N, C-alpha and C positions, 0 to 999 in steps of 0.2 A: 660478934665483933661489930662494932655500930659504922654507920654507914660516912662518917665523917673519918676514921678509920682506915678505912676499905679505900677510901678515895683519896687517902693520902698514902697510902702505899703503891697503888699501884699509879701515881705521879712521880714517884718515887723510881719505882723500879722501872719507869717509860723514860724519865731524864738519865739515872745513870745506869740502865740498863745496857745490854748490848748493843752496839753500834752494827748496823747493816749498810752496805752501799760503800760506794768506792770515795775513800778523803778526798781524792782529786775533783769532786763534783763542788765539795766548798767550797774551793778559791775558783771560781771560773778566771778564762782567759781575757785578759786586758788587751791583749793586741791580737788584730789591730782593732783599737779604738773604734766603736763604731754605737749609733744611735738604735734602739730599738726599732723595729716594724712596724708603722701604725696602719690598718688596713683603712682604705678610703672611706668604706661608707660608714664605718662608726664616727670618722674625724667627720664627715660632713653633718651626719644627723647631731654629734655636740655642735657644730656651728649653728646647726637651723632651729637649737635648741636656743641658743641665745641670742636669736634674732629678737622676740618680741623685748628683752631687754632695752635694745636699740632702736627701735620702729617703735616702740610706747609712747603718746605723748606723754607731756607730766601733768601730775593730778592737777586738778583746778583747786585755787585756793578757796575755804570754807571761810565764812565769816563768823567774827568771834563775836561770843557773848558776851557783853555787859557784865560785868562783875561789883555787886551791890555793894 
């Protein structure tokens, strides 16, 4: 059996095989609707990473070469 045939068979059995788990997990509750929590340290790290884009000076204009 070729690798492609084996991979296709395993993919099909994974996609259409028996389901495990609670079907209710597929439809999360939306009440009460709330934003996901964002930890403070990663949020500050993202903001610190954006600082160079705001604080960097604009590039100096380059002189153009004459075209003959």
